[in-house]
N, C-alpha and C positions, 0 to 999 in steps of 0.2 A: 442266510449266509451259507454260501456253497464253498466247499473246499474239496481238494483231491489229495489223498494220501497214498503213499507207496506202501504196499503190503507184500509179505513174503509167504508163499505157501510151501510148506515142507511136508513131503509125503510121510504118512504115519502108517501104523499097522492097519488102521481103519480110517481112511480118508486123509485129511490134511490138517496140520497145525498151522494156524495163521498168526503172523505177528505184524504189528504196525510199529516199526522202529521209532518213528517220530513221537509216538504217544506212549510207548513202552507198555502196550497191552497185547494180549494174546486171546485167541479163540480157536475154534476148530470147526470143520465141516466134513460131511460124509463124502462129498465129491467136489470138483472144482467150483461148480455153480453154487453149491451150498456153502462152501468155504468163503466165497466172495460175498454172498448174502450175509453170512454170519459176521464177516469183517465189517460190513456196512452197519449192521446192527450194533456191534460192539463199539465202533467209533461213534455212532450217533448217541448211544446211551452214555458213553464216557463224556462226550462233549456237553450234553445238556446237564450232566451232573457237575461238570466244571463250571458251567454258567451259573447254575443254582448256588454254587459255593462262592460265587463272585470272582472266579478266576477266568483269565483269558484263555481261549482255545488257541494253541500254538499254530502258527503258520506251517504249512507243509514244507519240508526241506526239499531242495533240488539235488541233494547229494545222492549219488548212486550207492547202493548197499552191496557189500560183498556177500555172495551167496554160493551155495554148493551147486554143482552141475544139475542135480535132480530137483532143485527148488525152482519154483515159478515166482518171478517178481512181476507184479502188476500194479495197476492203480485202481483205487476205489473212490468214487465220488460220494459225497454226502451233503445234503442240504439240511443243516441243523435246525432251521426254522420249520421246515416241512416235517422233519423227524419228530420234533417236539409236538407239533399239532397232531400227528398220527399216533403218538405213543404216550404222551403225558396226560393221563386221564384223571389226575387229581382234581378234586372239586374244592372250591373255596366258598364258604358261606358269606353272603353279603346281606346286609340289612338295608332295605330301600324304603323310601317314603313316597306314597302316592296319595292323592286326595281321596277322601272317604267315598265320594260319589263314584269315582273311577274304580276303586277297589270293589264296591258293591256290584257294579256292572260286570266287572271281570269275573268275580266269583260266581255270579248268576250264569255267566256264559262258560263256566268251567275252564277258564283260561289258566294255563300252566305258566305262572309268573317266571319261573326259571328259564323255561324255553323261550318266552318272549324276550327276556333280557338278553339271553345268548344270541338270539337272532338279530336283535337291535345292535348289539355290540359288534357282531361280525359285519353287519351292513355299514355301520359308522366307521369301522376300522378297515374296511375293504379286505376282509379275510374270507377266503372261500372255504367251504367245508372240505374235509379230506377226500 
């Protein structure tokens, strides 16, 4: 799910303070490029936390924001699904059942069951690696 949010970069003593008015979150960056990257990261982290809590991610507003002459208003895009794949490294334990003969063959071949299951799930769900 891709979205684009408006952000405001406010010059600070060291770099920029970044605010995303639609989401009421702030972050900061050392320079403009870093500030935009930090904004994308903050929005992505906030968004997947909202999804995990069962809440909807709000749609970006189309309203212009008032800003000071020295502030930079720009847009930041985020793909929440891609962000989750790249950053959500929690692991979940699953108990699986396989026939005894297949288990014996796999163990003799030093098969990593977790890796095989992950590869199979990615293939079945058409999910590419990051």
